[in-house]
Phi, psi and omega in degrees: 000138180281154183304317181296323179299315181295317182291323178295311180302314177304313182295318181290319178295326180299328177266015180059034173264117182293137176209163177236142179249134178221153175243137185199126174047052177080010177223163175234151181215155172248128182249129180233126173259137179211166178223162180232190177290326187253008179209154185281305183203138180226142174254127177250138181239130174256108191251125181241136175226013175217171179282349178282186180265012178289112186232131173271129177247121184223145171232113185267148174053050176299321182221134170253133187226153175291140185310326181292347180264006183309310180301323179293322180290322176301317178298313181297316177292318177297324177295314178297320179293329175287330184280321191250136171268155176068001176227148182225129174261127189234132178267130172254098187293335178289322181264353184056053178222160170246133178245158176244139180228138172222165180218146172252124183290156184291339178271011178293128183276332181233078186297329181294313179295320179294318177300319178299317178295319177299318177301312179297321178291321179300320179296312182296315181294315180299324177302322179280317187280322188305316178299326178290324176291322179293319177300316179294332178287319192241343186275000000 
């Protein structure tokens, strides 16, 4: 298990945030499930594949959409990407899903605290963005 994974897990558990640690294919990750006011449940992954503090933060398949709604999802994601710093909403046209991406830089001195802050920000941002993504999917 990589150092950043351990530090993130420790920080989250210290705040009584339930998480799971897994190792898979040369990487280790911390998985956190959470919900907000406007969505039922999302899994956020803090993924490490080196000994540094460079961590990829990902939430996969936030929204699944019919292929004909692709232009609307591009618009909704572009709007969200213009509004929020440090987070990116990405459309995967092959799978017809929207993913959320954040990153912790390798020079981060307190990766556990930063991961905790990004988790809090992810919950708040998704509360705002998720209804817009759903509207773009079905309206």
